[in-house]
N, C-alpha and C positions, 0 to 999 in steps of 0.2 A: 209460701214455702210449706214444707212438710206435707205436701199432697202425695197421694198414692196414685200411680198410673198402671194400667194393665195394657200390655202390647201383645197382640195376637198375630201369629203367622200360621201357615198350614202345619208347620212342624212344632213350633215352640210357643209357649206363652210366658212372657216375662212379667214380673211385678217389680216395680221400682218405686222408690220414694225420693223426691227431690230434697236435697239438703242445702242447696245454695242456688243463687241466680247467676245466670250468664247474660251479659249484655251485648256480646258479639259472638260470632262463630269462633270456635277454638278447635284445636286438634283433639282427637279421641283421648290421647294420654292425659290431657288436661280436663276434658269434659267428664271423665269417669270420677273425678274428685267431687263432683257436684250432685251425684245421686248414689243411693244405696240399693243394692240388689236384695229384694225381700221375697225371692221365690221360695215357696215351701219345700222342705226336704224331699217329700214324695214326688213332687213335680220335677225336681232336679234329677232324682234317680230315674224317673220315667224317661226324661230327655236323654240321659246317658245310655240307657238300655236301648231306646229307639235308635239312636245314632249308631250304636254298635251292631244292631241286628238287621238293619235294612240297607246295607251297602249293595247297590245295584250293579257294581262293576264299572261304573263310569268314573272317569278321572275327576278328581276334585278340581274346582276352579282355582286358578292362580298357581297351580303346580307346574304347568308347562307340558308341552307335548312330549310323548315318548320318542326315543330315538328309533331308527329303523329296526335295529336289532331287538329292542324292547317290544316294538309293535309286532314283529314277527313272532316273538316268544308268546306274547299275549294271544295273538291269533291262533297259533298252534295249540295253546292251552285250551282255548275256548272251543276249538274244533274237536279236540280229543277227549273232552270231558264227557261223562255219561250223564244224560238228563233223565231223571226219574221223578 
C-alpha cells in the first residue's frame, strides 16, 4: 500500500496513490475510495486548458446521434463558415 502510480495516455497523465487493497472487481464508485489523485496543480490546469482548446467538432462519445434537424443545422453551419 501507499504506492504511487503514473498512468499515461496520449492526452493525459495521472498520478495516483493507492490507499487500500481491493480483493475483487468493484464498480467505479466504490473503487475510487481506494486511491487518491495526486496530480500536480500545473498538470491539472494543462489538462483543463487542452480539453477546452482542442475541440475538433466531433461529437463526444456516449452523447448519442444528432436528430435529422440537428444534423442539417450542423452541416449548414460547417458549409457556411469561413475558413481562414
